[in-house]
C-alpha positions in Angstrom: 45.1 34.4 -2.7 43.7 31.4 -1.1 40.8 33.4 0.3 40.2 35.1 -3.0 40.1 31.8 -4.9 37.7 30.4 -2.4 35.5 33.5 -2.8 35.4 33.2 -6.6 34.7 29.5 -6.4 31.8 30.1 -4.1 30.6 32.9 -6.4 30.6 30.7 -9.5 29.0 27.9 -7.6 26.1 30.1 -6.6 25.7 31.3 -10.2 25.5 27.7 -11.6 23.0 26.7 -8.9 20.9 29.8 -9.6 20.8 29.0 -13.3 19.8 25.4 -12.6 17.0 26.6 -10.4 15.8 29.0 -13.1 15.8 26.2 -15.7 14.1 23.8 -13.2 11.4 26.4 -12.5 10.9 26.9 -16.2 10.5 23.2 -16.8 8.0 22.9 -13.9 5.9 25.6 -15.4 5.9 23.8 -18.8 4.8 20.6 -17.1 2.1 22.4 -15.2 0.8 24.0 -18.4 0.7 20.7 -20.2 -1.1 19.0 -17.3 -3.7 21.8 -17.3 -4.2 21.5 -21.1 -4.7 17.7 -20.7 -7.3 18.1 -17.9 -9.2 20.7 -20.1 -9.0 18.4 -23.1 -10.3 15.4 -21.1 -13.1 17.5 -19.6 -14.2 18.7 -23.1 -14.0 15.1 -24.4 -16.4 13.7 -21.7 -18.6 16.8 -22.1 -19.1 16.0 -25.8 -19.1 12.2 -25.5 -21.5 11.9 -22.6 -21.7 9.4 -19.7 -21.1 6.3 -22.0 -17.5 7.4 -22.5 -17.1 7.9 -18.8 -18.3 4.4 -18.1 -16.0 2.9 -20.7 -13.1 4.8 -19.0 -14.0 3.6 -15.6 -14.5 -0.1 -16.5 -11.3 -0.4 -18.5 -10.4 -1.5 -22.0 -10.1 -5.1 -21.0 -13.8 -5.5 -20.3 -16.0 -7.3 -22.7 -19.7 -6.3 -23.3 -22.4 -8.9 -23.4 -26.1 -8.6 -24.2 -28.3 -9.3 -21.1 -32.0 -10.0 -21.5 -34.0 -7.7 -19.1 -37.6 -8.6 -19.9 -40.2 -6.5 -18.0 -40.6 -8.2 -14.6 -42.0 -6.2 -11.6 -39.3 -6.0 -8.9 -36.7 -7.7 -11.0 -36.4 -5.6 -14.2 -38.2 -2.2 -14.0 -38.0 1.0 -16.0 -39.2 4.4 -14.7 -40.5 7.4 -16.7 -37.0 8.6 -17.5 -36.1 5.2 -18.9 -33.8 4.3 -15.9 -33.7 0.6 -15.2 -33.7 -0.9 -11.7 -34.6 -4.1 -9.8 -33.1 -7.2 -8.4 -31.8 -8.4 -11.8 -30.3 -5.0 -12.7 -28.5 -4.7 -9.4 -27.2 -8.3 -9.8 -25.7 -7.5 -13.2 -24.2 -4.3 -11.9 -22.5 -6.2 -9.0 -21.2 -8.7 -11.5 -19.7 -5.9 -13.6 -18.1 -4.4 -10.4 -16.4 -7.7 -9.6 -15.4 -8.9 -13.1 -14.2 -7.8 -16.5 -17.8 -7.8 -17.9 -20.1 -5.0 -19.1 -23.7 -5.6 -20.0 -25.9 -4.1 -22.6 -29.5 -4.4 -21.5 -32.0 -5.6 -24.1 -35.5 -7.0 -24.4 -37.4 -5.0 -21.9 -40.4 -4.9 -24.2 -40.7 -8.7 -24.1 -43.1 -10.7 -22.0 -41.6 -13.6 -19.9 -42.4 -16.5 -22.3 -39.7 -19.1 -21.9 -40.0 -20.5 -25.5 -39.4 -17.1 -27.0 -36.6 -16.1 -24.5 -34.8 -19.4 -25.0 -35.0 -19.2 -28.8 -33.5 -15.7 -28.7 -30.7 -16.9 -26.4 -29.9 -19.7 -28.8 -30.0 -17.3 -31.8 -27.5 -15.1 -30.0 -29.9 -12.1 -29.7 -29.0 -12.4 -26.0 -25.9 -13.7 -24.2 -27.3 -14.2 -20.7 -30.7 -14.5 -19.0 -31.2 -14.4 -15.3 -34.0 -15.4 -12.8 -34.1 -18.9 -14.3 -35.1 -22.0 -12.3 -33.4 -25.3 -12.6 -34.8 -27.7 -15.2 -33.3 -30.9 -16.5 -34.3 -30.4 -20.1 -33.2 -26.7 -20.0 -29.8 -27.8 -18.6 -29.2 -29.9 -21.7 -29.2 -26.7 -23.8 -27.9 -24.1 -21.5 -25.2 -23.8 -18.9 -26.2 -22.6 -15.4 -24.4 -20.2 -13.1 -23.9 -20.5 -9.4 -27.2 -19.6 -7.6 -28.0 -15.9 -7.7 -31.0 -16.0 -5.4 -33.7 -18.1 -3.8 -37.4 -18.0 -4.3 -40.3 -19.7 -2.5 -43.7 -20.9 -3.8 -46.2 -19.6 -1.3 -49.9 -19.6 -0.4 -50.8 -16.0 0.3 -54.0 -14.6 1.9 -55.3 -11.2 2.6 -53.6 -9.4 5.5 -57.0 -9.1 7.4 -57.9 -12.7 6.8 -58.7 -14.6 10.1 -60.4 -17.8 8.9 -57.2 -19.6 8.0 -54.6 -20.4 10.7 -51.1 -21.3 9.5 -50.3 -24.9 10.2 -53.9 -25.8 11.2 -54.7 -27.6 8.0 -58.3 -28.3 9.0 -59.0 -24.6 8.4 -57.7 -25.0 4.8 -60.5 -27.3 3.7 -62.6 -25.9 0.9 -60.3 -22.9 0.6 -60.6 -21.4 -2.9 -57.1 -21.0 -4.2 -56.2 -19.0 -7.4 -53.4 -20.1 -9.7 -51.7 -18.8 -12.9 -53.0 -21.5 -15.3 -51.4 -24.8 -14.3 -48.3 -23.2 -13.0 -47.6 -24.7 -9.5 -50.8 -26.8 -9.7 -49.0 -30.1 -9.2 -46.9 -28.7 -6.4 -50.0 -27.4 -4.6 -51.9 -30.7 -5.0 -49.0 -32.7 -3.7 -48.7 -30.3 -0.7 -52.5 -30.5 0.0 -52.4 -34.3 -0.1 -49.5 -34.5 2.3 -51.2 -32.1 4.8 -54.6 -33.6 4.5 -56.8 -30.8 3.1 -58.9 -30.4 0.0 -58.7 -27.0 -1.7 -60.9 -25.7 -4.5 -58.6 -24.6 -7.4 -59.4 -21.8 -9.8 -56.7 -21.6 -12.4 -58.0 -19.4 -15.1 -55.8 -16.4 -14.2 -53.1 -15.3 -16.6 -51.2 -12.5 -14.8 -49.9 -11.9 -11.2 -51.8 -8.5 -11.1 -55.1 -10.3 -12.1 -54.5 -12.9 -9.4 -53.8 -10.3 -6.7 -56.8 -8.2 -7.7 -59.1 -11.2 -7.4 -57.7 -11.9 -3.9 -58.2 -8.3 -2.8 -61.8 -8.3 -4.2 -62.6 -11.5 -2.2 -63.3 -13.6 -5.3 -60.8 -16.2 -4.0 -59.5 -17.0 -0.5 -55.8 -17.4 -1.4 -53.3 -17.4 -4.2 -50.3 -19.5 -5.1 -47.4 -17.6 -6.6 -43.6 -17.2 -6.4 -42.6 -14.7 -3.7 -40.6 -12.9 -6.4 -43.3 -10.3 -6.7 -44.2 -7.2 -4.7 -47.1 -8.1 -2.5 -49.3 -5.5 -0.9 -51.7 -6.1 2.1 -51.1 -9.8 1.9 -49.5 -12.3 4.3 -47.9 -15.7 3.7 -49.9 -18.6 5.0 -47.6 -21.4 3.8 -44.4 -21.9 2.0 -45.0 -25.0 -0.1 -41.7 -25.1 -2.0 -38.3 -23.4 -2.4 -35.6 -23.4 -5.0 -32.7 -21.4 -6.2 -32.6 -19.4 -9.4 -29.7 -18.8 -11.7 -28.2 -17.0 -14.7 -27.9 -19.1 -17.9 -25.8 -18.9 -21.0 -25.2 -20.8 -24.2 -22.9 -23.8 -24.0 -20.6 -22.6 -26.8 -17.1 -21.4 -26.1 -18.1 -17.8 -25.8 -21.0 -18.6 -23.4 -18.8 -20.8 -21.2 -16.1 -18.1 -21.0 -18.9 -15.6 -20.0 -20.2 -18.1 -17.4 -16.7 -18.5 -15.9 -16.4 -14.8 -15.4 -20.0 -14.5 -13.9 -19.2 -17.3 -11.4 -16.0 -15.6 -10.5 -17.9 -12.4 -9.8 -20.6 -14.3 -7.7 -17.8 -15.8 -5.6 -16.3 -12.3 -5.0 -19.8 -10.9 -4.2 -20.3 -13.7 -1.6 -17.0 -12.6 0.0 -17.2 -8.8 -0.3 -20.9 -7.8 -0.6 -22.3 -9.3 2.6 -25.7 -11.0 2.4 -26.4 -9.5 -1.0 -29.1 -12.0 -2.1 -31.3 -11.3 0.9 -30.6 -7.6 0.8 -31.7 -7.4 -2.8 -34.8 -9.6 -2.1 -36.0 -7.5 0.8 -35.3 -4.3 -1.1 -37.4 -5.3 -4.1 -39.8 -7.9 -2.8 -40.2 -7.2 0.9 -43.8 -7.2 2.0 -45.8 -4.0 2.1 -48.5 -3.8 4.8 -51.1 -1.3 5.8 -50.2 0.8 8.9 -53.4 -0.3 10.7 -53.3 -3.2 13.2 -55.8 -6.0 12.6 -57.1 -8.1 15.5 -58.7 -11.6 15.5 -62.0 -12.0 17.3 -60.1 -13.8 20.1 -57.7 -10.9 20.6 -60.6 -8.4 20.7 -62.3 -10.6 23.3 -59.2 -10.7 25.4 -58.8 -6.9 25.5 -62.5 -6.4 26.3 -62.3 -8.9 29.2 -59.2 -7.2 30.5 -60.9 -3.8 30.6 -64.2 -5.1 31.9 -62.5 -6.8 34.9 -60.1 -3.9 35.5 -57.1 -6.2 35.3 -53.5 -5.1 34.9 -51.1 -6.9 32.5 -48.0 -7.8 34.5 -44.8 -7.8 32.4 -41.3 -9.0 33.2 -38.1 -9.9 31.3 -34.5 -10.9 32.1 -32.7 -8.3 34.1 -29.2 -9.0 32.9 -29.7 -9.1 29.1 -28.6 -5.6 28.1 -29.4 -3.9 25.8 -32.5 -6.0 25.3 -33.7 -5.9 29.0 -31.9 -5.0 32.2 -32.6 -3.5 35.6 -31.5 0.0 36.7 -32.3 1.5 40.1 -34.9 -1.3 40.5 -36.6 -0.5 37.2 -36.9 -2.7 34.1 -35.4 -1.0 31.1 -34.1 -1.8 27.6 -35.3 -2.5 24.0 -37.9 -5.1 24.9 -39.7 -3.0 27.6 -39.6 0.0 25.2 -41.0 -2.1 22.4 -43.8 -3.4 24.7 -44.8 0.1 25.7 -45.1 1.1 22.0 -47.1 -2.0 21.3 -49.5 -1.2 24.1 -49.9 2.4 22.7 -50.7 1.1 19.2 -53.2 -1.4 20.6 -55.0 1.3 22.6 -55.2 3.5 19.5 -56.9 0.8 17.5 -59.6 -0.2 20.1 -62.6 2.1 20.2 -63.2 3.9 23.5 -59.8 3.0 25.0 -57.2 5.6 25.9 -54.7 3.2 27.4 -54.2 -0.4 28.5 -53.2 -1.0 32.1 -49.9 -2.8 32.5 -46.9 -2.7 34.9 -43.3 -3.9 34.6 -41.9 -6.1 37.3 -38.1 -6.1 37.6 -36.7 -9.6 38.5 -35.2 -9.8 42.0 -32.6 -12.4 41.0 -30.6 -11.5 38.0 -28.3 -14.5 38.0 
């Protein structure tokens, strides 16, 4: 009897467990079906609503959207044929969105950068934020400035192949014809010239960067003074005559100051988490573009000619214990610097008429201490 009872108890126990398993399996199937329906419904929703809905979902419902002025500015705010915006300013605002509770609606691309017009529109709440703004005492009375979002230099630029002017030798700058955009940077240039003791000839009837660059390329002027926030081609910087930060600005009302607080928070997070983001953006959009041809001064050409005429060999050495830059291995000098020098000699030989190679030899140092 005892064994029978135990047998029946075990039988009923298995039956109850089996029924529970069936019910559990049925519930799991229902949950799975509901999940699949939700996924399908979500996919259909985004398919019909487009990418804007996806962005709103990603950024979260707590984000606020503000109007950012993105006036047409080469390298800073640009739009391609498909209408896609890019540039330093666009990437800056995208990074701010990434590190804050802010979204930005881009407006005003059709506008020229005329400060009186932009500031009026900012005051009238057509825009909520404007970037790439230099510090100005009078401007700061009306608008609140963010933490710095980049740094720009005022530079004297010359053609890449120019050899008459030597950086730092101000006697060569005398009578240099320098182009300017109206009176912009005129005082800064005059003060610099006075400090360094040279007298330039100023031509300030240009109205656009492109016009100024074209005049330099055509040889109408010897040099130009501009901000380095522009994409220069086949130019080189002769002098940096000034440098200052640029900022984002907002209105000083409660809404503007709340926006500024969040922008400054984002900039702080970017400084911590995005590496050297200011310089990365600068070189991405404003790094110099040069031709691939090497240019030589008359003195350099003379040196190469004398070297070949006298059958001389260039003797080269470097530290033998500075790996990976330079080091000795089996009595030979190796590393990045010797490899770089070899490539440089190859490029020089290619650019000099009638020369197949330049004679040189590496000498490994005997004492590596």
